[in-house]
N, C-alpha and C positions, 0 to 999 in steps of 0.2 A: 359662184364667185357675181358680184356687181359690179355693172357697168354705171357710169356717172354720164348722165344723161345732158345734154345740153341743153334741153328742151321737153318740158314734161311732156306725157301723153295722156291723156283720160282714159280712165278702166274703174266701173265700176263704182261709178261719180267720187271717184278721187283723181288726184293728179298725181302722177308718177314722176320722181325726179329720178330715180335708180331701178333697174332690171336684176331682176337675182336670177340669174341663169345657174339651174342647179345641175350641168354638163358633166358630171364622177357618173350619175342617176340612170344618165340613156343605156337604154340595151340593143340592139343590134334587131329585136324586134322592135323599138323603139325607128330607126331605123328605116326598117323595110313599110313598118308603116305606113311610115311617112311619104316615098315613096309612092305604095300606091296608090296614096290619096290624092296624090298631084295626077298621076295618070289619069282617072276619075277626072280630075277635072280638066282634062285633057294635055296637061305638060311632057315633053318629051324629050329629054338630052342624054347626047353620049357620054356623059359625064356625070352623075348628081351632083357629087361631092363637092364638085367648081359653078354650079346653078344657084343660084343667088335664094332662090323662089326654096329650093329646099334648104339649103340654110337656113331661110330665115323661119320656117315652119319644123325648125328640129331645136334653132332658137324659144319659141313661144312652147313647144311640147315643154322643151328642161321648164320653161319660165312660169310654166300652167297660165300662158296668157294665149288667148284667139291669138290665133296668125293673123285677122284682119285688126287687128288693134296693132301690133306692131306696126303694119305694112303704113301707119302714120308715123314712121316715128322719121325725125329729122333727115334729113339725106345720111348729117355726119351721125350720125344714132344709128341707124340703117349698116350703114358700113361696118360701123365699130366691131355694129356685134353677130353682121356677116362672118367677119373677118374672124374675131375670136372663137363661132366654132366650126370656123374653116380651122385653123391653127391649129383645135383638141382635137381636133377627127382626121386633123395630119400628124400631130403630135410634137406641136412645134408650140401651143399653149403657155401661156410664161406662167403660170402654175404649175407646171409636170415636172416631177421630179427629174431629178437626172439618175435614179437608183433599174435596175435591168428590172428583167420583169420576175427574174427568183430574189428581188430584193438583193440581188450582192452589186456593187457598184463595179 
């Protein structure tokens, strides 16, 4: 999924105007690893899926970009990115199919 940024961010000497999130490639291990990383940084929350920091780190993992870079997104872009991850994890992303897990509607 591509997210068009309202303000470019710098990464590897380039200006990024879009952010490519490959959320479908994420695994449960990726989510657990992200939680563990944030715990080591001292972050504790009651519900990880509602933590903006957690959602940003998941976005960074799916985009193969360090989370520290994504922290420099404009407030609007940051919100769009974390909301997209939240929608994906909650099963309500705009790109979701209406098929059931068995493939039948």
